[in-house]
Structures are given as C-alpha cells and as structure tokens.
N, C-alpha and C positions, 0 to 999 in steps of 0.2 A: 450666541455661541462664542466661546472664548477664543480669541485669536492666538495662534501659536507664537511663542517668543522667537525673536530673531536670534540665530546662532551662526557663527562663522567657524568653518572647519575645512579640512582637506586643503590647506594652503600649500601651494607649491611656488618656489622651492623652499624647503624646510628640512634641515638635517638634524636628526635625532632630537626632535622636539625643540629645535632652536639652540641646542647646546653649542653647535659649531657654525661658523659663517659659511655661506656658499661663496663660490669664487666666480667673478665676472671680470670683464675688461672695460677700461675707460673708453667712452665714445660709442659703446655698443648698447643696443636696446636690451633692457632688463625687464623681462615679462614676469608677471605675478598672476597666478590663478587662485581662485578660492571657491568653495562651495558654501552658499549662504541659504539657509532654510528659514521658513517663516513667511511673513507677509510678502506679497508680490510687488507691493508699491514701495520700492526701495530707492534710496540714493546711496551709492557706494563709492567710497574714495580710497585710493591708495595713498598712504602717508609715508613720506621719505625724508630723511635728514642725514647729513654727514656728521660723524662724531669724531673723526680724526683724519688728518693731523689737527683740524680745528672743527669746532662744533657749529652747526648751522641750525636755523629754525626749521620746524616741520613744514614740508610743502605737500599740499593736497592736490591730487589730480583724479578726475572721475574714472571709475571702472565701468566697463560695458558688459552687458549680458553676453555669455558665450555658450549658452545652453539653457535648459529649463531652470537650473539653480546654480549654474556656473557663471562666474564673473571673471573678466580679464582686465588687467591694467598694466601699464608699463611706464618706465622712465629711462632716461639716458644719463648715467653718471659721467660727468665730463672729466673728472680728475680721479687719479688713484687715491685710495683711502678706505676707511671703514665706514660703511653706511648702515643705517637702521631703516627698517620698513615694517609697516603693519597696516591693518585694514579698519576702516571706520564705516559704520552703517547707520543710516537714519531712515525711519519709517514715517509715513504720513500721519500715523496716529500716536507716535511716541514723542514725548518732550525731550528725552535724553537720547543721545547717540550711543550705539553699541560699538564697543572696541574689541578687536580680536584680543584674546587673553595673553598673547605673547608679542614681544617686540623682537623681530628677527634681524639678523645681521648678514651683510655681504661684504666680503673683502674684494674691493675693486682694484685691479692691478693693471699695469701698463700692457699695451698690445703685445710687447715682446714676451710676455708671460705665456701667450698662446701661440704666437707665430714667430718662429725664429729658426735659424740653421746654425748649429754650434760646430766649431772646428776646434778640437783639442790639440793645442800647439805645445808639444813638449819642449820647453824652453832650452834645455841643455843640448838638444840635437838640432838646433837651427843654425849652427855655425858652419864653417867651411874648413876648419883646421882639425885634423884627427887628434884625439887625446886632449882636446881643450873644450871648455864650455863655451857655448854661444853667449853673447851679451844682449842686453836689451836693444842695443844698436843693431846687432845682427838680426834680431827678431823683427825690428822695424822693416828691414830690407825684404823680409819674406811676406809682408802684409799684402803687397800688390799681387803676388801669385795666388794668395788665398782669396783675395777679393775677386779675382777673375773667375774663380770657381763658384762665386755667388754666396759665400757664407757671410753672416752678419754678426756673429758672436765669436770672439776669440777666447777660448777657455784655457787657462794656464794651470798646470799642477802647482803645488806649493812652491813659492819663490824664496822661501826663507833659508837661513843658514841650516846646515845639516850636521847632526851629531857625529862625533868620531868614535865614541865608545861602542864596542860591538858592531861597528859599521859593517854592512853587508857588501860583499864583493860581486863580481859579474855573475849573472844568472842566479842571484840570491844566495851565493855561497857564503859560508860563515866567516870566511877570512878575506879581508880586504887588503889590497896592496897599498903602498904609500900614495899612489896617484889615483886610486879609485874614488869616485865622487860620493858613493853611498846613495841611499834612497831618499828622495825629497820628502817623503812622508815621515821620516825620522827627524823631527824639527828641533832646532836650537843648538847653539854652541856658545862659546865665549863672546862672540860678536853680537849675539842677540837671539830673540825668539820669534814669536808670531807677528811682531810689529817691525821686523827687519827684513832686508833682502840679502840674498847670498852675495858676498863680495865678488864672486866670479861673474855674476850677472851684471853688476854695476851698483849704483847707489839708488837711494829712494828717489832722488831727482831724475835719474835715468829712467826709473820705472814710471814716474809721472809723465815724462816726455813720451814714453812708449804709449801710454794710455791716451794722451792728447792726440798723438799721431793716428792711433787706431780710430778714435772718435771722429777725427777729420775725414777719415776714409769711409765712415759709415758703420764702423764696428762698435759694439759694446764689448767691454772686457770683463770676463768672468774669472774669478779667482777661487782656487780650491782652498778650503779651510778644513784642516784636520786637527781636531781638538785632542791631540796627544803630543807627547814630548819625547825627545831623545834623553839619554842619561845626562847630557851636557846642557840641557835647557836651563836658563836662569831660574825658572820656576822651582826647580828641585832644590836650589839653595835658598831662594827667597820664601818659598811656601812648601816645605816638605810635607806639610799636613794635607796637601791637596792630592796626595798619591796613596795608593794601597801599599800595605806592608805585609810581608810574610811573617810567619811566627818567629823567625830569627832576627826580625827587625829590618831586613833589607827591603828596598822598594821593589815591588812586583812589576815585571815586564808583561807585555801582552802575550796571551796564549789563546790558541784555538786548536785544542788537542786534535791530532798529535803535533801540530805546528807550533813553533815557538818564535816569537818576534822579539828577540833580545835587544834590538835597537830601538824599541818603542815602549814607552811607559804610559799606560792609560791613566786618565785623571779620575779622581773620586769626586763626583758632583754633589756629594752630601757631607762635606767636612763640617766641623763645628762653626767655622766662619763662612757658611754657605753663601750668605748674601754678598760678602766681599768678593768671593771667588766667582760668583755668577756675574757680578758687575765687571770684573776683570775680563771675563770671556766676552761680554758684550762690547767692551772697549776695543777688542780686536777688530770686530766688524765695523765699528764706527771709525776706527783709524783708517781702514782701507776705503771706506766710503768717502771719507774726507780727502783721500788721495786718488779719487776718480773711479773707483770700482762700484758698480751698481748691481752686479750679479755675483752670486756665490754658489759654488758646487760644494756640498757638505759631505765630507768623507765619513762613511760608516755612521750615519746618524742613529741607526737602530741600536747601537751599543751605548748610547747616552740616554738619560731619562727623557721621556716624552714631555714631562712637566717642564723641564729645562727649555726644550725647544719652543714650546708654546709661549713661555714667558719671553724668551729672547727674541723670537720673531715679532711678537706684539710690541716689544720695546723698540726694536729697530724700525719697524714699519710705522710706529707712532711718530717717529721723527723723519724718516725717509720712506714714504709709502710706495715709491716706485721701485724699491729693492726687490730683486728676484732671488728666491732660494730654491736650488735644485737638490733634491734628496737622492743620495746614492744608496737607495734602499734595496740592495740585493739581499733580501731577507725573506722571512715567511710572509705570506700574503696579508695576514691580519695586521702585522706591524707596518708593512708598507702603506696600507690603507690608513692606519692610525696617524702616521706621520703627515699624510696629505690632509687629513681632517684638522689637525691641530695648527696647520699654517703653511706647510711647505708649498711653494708655488707650483713646482713640477717634481716629477719623480722618475728615476730609472724604472725599468720594467723587465718583464720576462721575455720580451720580444726576441732577445738575443738567442733564446733557446726554442723559439716557436718556428718550425720549418714547414710543417705540412699544412695542407689546405684547411682541414678540420680544426687543427690546433689554432691557426690564425683566426679563423672565423669565430670560434668559441671565445677566444680571449678578447678579441676586439669588440664583439657584441657586448660582452660584460663591461668593458671599459667605457664604451661610447653610447650605450643604449639603456643603461640602468642608472640608479641613484648615484653611481660613481662619477658621472659626467659633471656633476655639480661641484665637485671639489678636488678630483684627481685628474691632473693632466700628465700624461706620460710623455717623456722625452725619449724618443727611440734612438738609442745609440747602436750603430752597426757593430762597434767593437770598442774596447777600452785597453789601456796598457796592461790590464790583468786578464783580458778575455779575447782570445783569437778563436772565434767559433769554429767548430769542425766543418761546417758547411763551406766556409771560405778556404779552409785548409785543403779540401779535396775537390771543390767545385771550380777552381780557377777563376779566370776573368769573368765568365758568365755569372758565377755565383756572386762576385763582388758587385756587378751591375744590378743583378736581381735584388739583392738584399738592400742596397741603398735606394733603389726605386721603391721598394716596399716601405722603408723607413720614411722617405720623403713625402709619401702620399697617404699612408694609413693614419699618420698623425700630422698635425700642423706644426709640430716642433720636433726636430730630430737633430742628431749629431753624429760625428765620427771622430776617431782618434787618428792623428797624422800617421801616414804610411798606408792608410786604406786606399788613398788615391793611386798608390803605386802597386796595388794588389799584393801587399806584403802579407805573406802567410807562413813565414818560417817559425814553426812552433815545435816544441818537444812532442815527440810521438805519443799519442794517447792522452794528451793533455790539451788545455786551452791556453797554455803559457807560452808567450813569445820567447824564442831563443835569442840570446844576446840583447835582451831588452834594455832600452834606454832608461828604465827605472834604476839600473845599477851601473851604467857606464855611459860614456860619451859616444855619440854616433854622428856620422856625417852622411846625409842622404843626398842622392842625386834625384832632385825633385822632378826631373823630366825624363827619368829612365824609361826605356822602351816598355810598352805594355801598360802604361798608366791609363787611368780612366778620368783624367782631369777634365777633358772636354765634355765627357758624358755627365759628370757631376755638375758642370756649369750649365748644361742644358736643363737638367732636372731643376736646379735652383732658379733658373730663368722662368721655367714653366710655373713653378710655385709662385713667383713674384707676379706673373702676368695674369694669373687665374684666381679670382677671389674665392672660388669654391675650395681651393686648397689652403686658404687662410684660416679655415674653421676646423674645429676639433670634433664636435659631436654631430656632424652632418654625414658621417660615414654610413653607407648602406651597402650590403652585400647582395649580389644578384647571382642567378643560376649559371653555372658552367658545367657541361657534361663530362669534363675530363677532371679526374681527381688530382692531376698535377697542375691545373690551371685555376687560379683564383680570379674572380671577377667582382669588382666593387666600384662604387662611384661616390662622387660628392657634388652637391649643387650649391650655388650661392643662394642667399636668402631670397632674392627676387627671381630665382630660376633662370636668370639670363646667362649664367655661366655654368655649364654642366660638363664635368670631367668623368670619364669612364676609364678605369684601369684594368688591364688584362695582363697577368703576370704568370710566366712559366716557372713554377717552383722547382722544376727538375733542370739543373744546370748542365746536364749531360746530353739530353736527347730532345729532338724536335717533338712538339706536341700540337695536336689539333683539337679544337673544341667547338661546340655550338654554345653560344651565349644567348641569354634571354634578356633583352633590353626592356625595361619597364616604360615603354613609349607613352602609355597613358598618363604617367606622372609628368611627362615632359611636353604634353600638348601635341603629340604626334599620333596620327591615325594608325590603327593596327596593321594596315597593309600599305602605309604611305612610305615613299622614298624620302631619305634625308641624307645630308652630307655630314660626314665626320672627318675631322682633320687629326691625323696622328701626329702629336706634337714633338716626339723625339726624332722622327725621321722627316717630319714636315711633308707627309703624303696625304692626299685626300682620297677618301673612299665614299662610294654611294652605298648606303645600307637601306634595307627595306623591312619595315615592321619590327616585330619582337625578336625573331630568330635570325641570328647572323653567325657566320662561321669564320674562325680565326686560326691561323697557323703561326706558331712561335718557334723559331730556331734560336736556342739560347746563345749559340756562337755568333749569331748576327745581332738579334735584339731579344733579350729575355723578357722584356716588358714593353707594352704599348700603353700610351696615355692618349685617349681620344677625347676631343672636344666636339660636342654637337654644335654645328655652326648654322645650318639653314636647311630649309626644305628644298627639294628638287622638283621643279615644275616640268622640265622637259630635258631630253638628252640631245646633245649636239651630234655633229658628224663624227665618224670614226677618225681616229688620229693615225692608227698604224694598220695598214691593210694587211701586212704580213701576219699580224695577230688574228685578224678576221679570217684569213685563209686557213691558218692553223686550226682555229676553232671549228671551221666548217669540216675540215678533214677529220678531226677528233670526234665531232658531233655525229657525222655520218657513221663512223666506225662504231661509236658507242651504241647508237640506236639499232644498228644491224646486229650487234652482239646481243643486245637486250632482247630483240625479237627472237633470236635463236634460243635464248634461255627460256623464254616464255613458251614458244611453240614446240621446241624439241627437248626441253630440259637438258640442254647441252652444257655439261660440266666444264668442258674445255673452254667454251665461250664465257662461262661464268668466271673462270680464272683469268682469262684474257681481259675481260671487262674490268675486273677488279684491279689488275695491274695497270691498265690504261688510266683508270680513275685516280688511283693513288699516286702514280708516278708523273702523269702529265696534266691531269685536270685539276686536282686539289691544289697544287702549288699556285696555279694561275687564277683560281676563282675564290679561294679563301683569302681573307684579309691577311696579308703577310708580306714577307720580303720580296717575293717575285710575283705578287699579284699583278695581273694584266687587265686593266679596265676594259679595253676593247675586246679582248678574248672572252672575258666573263660575260660581257653584254651580248656578244654574238652567240655564245654558247647557250645562254638563257633564252634568246630568241628561238634558237633551234629546238630547245626543249618545249617551248610553248607551241611551236608548230606540231610537236608530237603529243601535245595534250598535258604537259607538265609545266608548272610555273617557273621552275628553275632546274638546272642540271643536278643540283644537290637533291632536290625532291625526286627527280627521275631515278637517281641512284638509290636513294633510301627505300623506294617502293619497288625496286627490282626483286623478284623472287630469289630467296637465298641470301639476301643482304643480312 
C-alpha cells in the first residue's frame, strides 16, 4: 500500500497566507502550531532566523506532538527585529526533508510595545505664567509629579514651529489675536518645519536635555508626528509640487466637509519625485530618533497611503527595530485594521465610545480572542485633546475613576491626556470638544486642585506593575455577572500564579449589586472551597467560597474592584468584633422569624419587612463591598446553616415570593 505523502498545513500564527508579519515581543515565548498529515514516524523542526537589523543563520529546534496530527514548537526571540520561521519535516522512509511551502515572518518589538502607560503632556500648558508658553525646562519640573502617578511614557503633541497664516484663535475660532499661539498641528514657519522646535519651548539642545532627564526617571518620550504643513512651512517654497492644487492654481488646504482647516495643507504622497519626497519624510523620523525619541504617535495615518506607511515603518525599523509607532486611527474599522497589519505597533481604538457592558464585551472579545490579537494592539486612551467623552462630562469623579480602571486593565497598554487626573470635563454642550482647549491657547493648571484622582491613578499603575497578569494583552477573559451595569473579567499570568479579577460598575450614578461566577476550576480551586481574595485598590481581604459570590459597588466610593486570588483558607480564627456578632444574631433571628411567617401564613407584611431588612441591613454587610463586615457575614451564615441553608444569601433567594 502506498504511503501518504507528508504535508504541512494549518500553521499558526500566519496572517493572510504570510503576506504580513505577526507581532510579538522580545524575551517572550513565541509558540508555533502546525497540522502535519502523512506518516506517523516523523521528525519535525521549527526553523527560525533573524533577518533584520542583521541576518543570522537558520536555527532548528524540535517540535513536539500536541495531538493526533498537531505539532507544537517555540522559540524566544531575544532582541527586537524581523524574524522568519518555517517548518521542516523528515520521515523515516524519505531521503529528502519536507519544507513548509511558506517562510513566515514576525515583527518582534520591545516590551513597551505591549505594556506601557502613556501620559499625554501638552507642552504649552506645563508652565506657571498665564499667557506664556511653558519651556522644556518647565516640563522637566512636572516629570516628578507624573512619575508619582506611575506613568512610563511621556507623549508630546507636535513641538515644532507653528504657522501664522490663517492661524486659529481660541476655541478654534477663525481669527487669532497677535498673542494667540495657534494650533501645534499646523506645522512650520520661517524658523523651520518638522525638524525644528518652537522657539517658545526652547532649543533642540533643551529638547534633548528634556529627553535625557525623562529617560533618567524611567520614561520613554513619544513624539507626535503630523505629516501636514502650515502655509508657512519651508516645504511650500522648497517643494510646492508636494502639495495639491485647486483649479485656480492655489494650494489646497485640508477639508472634512463641512469643516475647513485653512491653517493646514495636506501633502500629496504621489508627486513626480515621489522617491525623494518619501525619503524626506523618513528623514523626519530618523532626525528625532537620533535626538532621543524612540516612540511616535502618528496623527491621522488613515489619510495617507498605506503603501507609504508600510515602506516607512519597514525602513525605520530596519535601522532602529526598537521604534514604536502608535496609529491615531479614529477611522473606519477596516482601515484601522489595515494600518495595524502593515506595521503600526499600536492603535487607538473605539474604546472611547464603548460604555455599556455588552458593547465592551463584544468589542474586546473581537480584539483579544480572534485573529486580531496577532497584529493589532489597542492603546486605550481615556480622552484626547479632541475628545472629552460624554460619560465623563456627566458622570463626574466616579466616571473618571471607572473609565481609567477599565482602560488600565482591559488592555496592557493605555493612556490619558493631561487634565484627566483633575477630572476636567469642561466641554461645549452636546459635543466632545473641550472648552478653552490648550490646542489653541496657553493654560496654567493647578495640578493639585481639589477633587483630583492622582492618588487613585497611582494605585492603578502600581497594581499594573506588581501583577504580571496585567502585563499581557491577549489573556483577557470575561465572566458572568448578573447585573447589566456590572462587568466582570479577569487576567492570569502564563503560569497561573497571578490571577486578577476585575469587577466594574459601569453606572457612575448608582450603587449596583451583582452575583459573579468565578471559574474556580480554571484556578485549581474546588467548587465549594473557600479562598482568599485581596482587593488591591482598597487593600481589603475577603473570604470567598466556590463559584458564586456577591459584590456591591457604590460608584461614589469605589466604582471598580481589582481582586487578586491569594491563597486557600484552611480554617477560620476567632471573631474580632463582638458587636458585629451580636448585630448578626439580632438580624438573623428577625430574618428567620419573618421567613417563617411568610412560609406558614403567606404574610405579605412580613415579606415586605424581610425584604427591607435584607436590602438595608444585611446586603451591605455580607456582600463584598465598602461596608462588608467579615464577622457579621460569618455569624450570619452560621445562623443560616443552623436553619438549613448554606448562606444567608441562599436563605433569601429561596424565600417564597423572592
């Protein structure tokens, strides 16, 4: 009987037949799976080599069976760069090895590509003198305050000279006064363009000093690059052919009907001298890299050709593989996804407009549990200079805390625009536009003004740093919560030694109660076993039991809880507060006497009284929450067991009429 030929198929990861590289991080295990049919007597190898910034020889490592015809192999790329991988198979009866028909690629990037906390520092408003721009020196003085909040990336809007022609005034008005600074995204004047810094900020040496100081404090500096020009940019005189022209011969300004951006001129990326023009664009990035910048936020990349970005990112990473590119892709979904495929390290997302439980679950399941996880990393920004989301305009301080807790835990990389820590929500009614925005005027902030959430943000970032589960992007799992306003999800480290469970009240106005279902079987905990969870924001310890547990979230106290499963509970010690025990005994006796009246006499008045007792007195003390009382809950459950029910909650839910 003729033996079946060996074939290799179903290789994972592989994007669009190998057209695009997958994304991974240096120092992390890169796992490869394959389906190999044919003879069972096989020797299978995973072949890997680095091809940039320098080419290495192929390295072979054995793959192991992972099923009837599945094989698994892995390697650890130690350095950022572009890698190639493929599969080689040898049978005992064949003289020649079988190679997979494709050579696949992986873009291996630095850890900061996946795990980072970005702080958008609007440079012109970091000073202390009204009506005057901050300087790079002023900005250095703010770094300590930002460091205390736990951020590790300082992202700056464009630092270049700003055009004067058609300059915008306060609140994007069409007329600017003589002292109005204009919009930083209108780049270029007689002092320079994309390779210059605004004289009000300082010199290029001052900028380099700022970057060095930031690096010394543990920050990376990210710079906004907007590939457009003001009417005064040197490119308009040196290369007028790089711009679009109207039928009357004038250079066309940017438009997004009905809006007109008369202070900004878009570039034409397909002029006759395209190669020279693209090389000049690349030189902008190389200039800033050579001056200490390793991370770039790209403004409106979807309005430039994808072909250009694929070429530019490959060119830059070929020389500086540790470079990170963040795509400001607030655009249609297909375009957002395309920009990620062709090379952008991270992307903005629609998180800003996802507020309900179902919206969030649906969106993040798509992002972290499908093919997208192999090339699209979303950087969750709570707000931007252009977007003050309605939820924080109306939800007050609880909404600010809730949204940043979501951003910091749903993704391993997130960011916020300065002023968020002050709960700044002054926007034009019915819009997402900040009133008196620093995009168009100087501002002086009181960075310690009352009502700020700086300490809260510091706690969140400390929790992120201390818990490896939150360092990863695609380990997000959603779990059951019975309340439509409460979302329940978790993340586990690769070795399952660090397990974080997040419970967030999405309603910033009202207290919400819920029953959550913990997948204890995934964590090695018995279905009725007791275990300890530490709530990391408030640093309180709770004893949970089995799969079903109950939580109460008052958004005006804490809209979100982050639990870490710490250890199993072998036994309970003595009571700590006798007054809690006595109160539980009083409530317990009354509860079960009312329950008996309901059962035996169908007493509706007893039914109403029991419900009031349970909601007002018992729930707050037995549900995990701000006034949870461990001794009260323990004694109440003992009384319940004496009456034939495992917990007081079970006694309530089984009461007739519940």
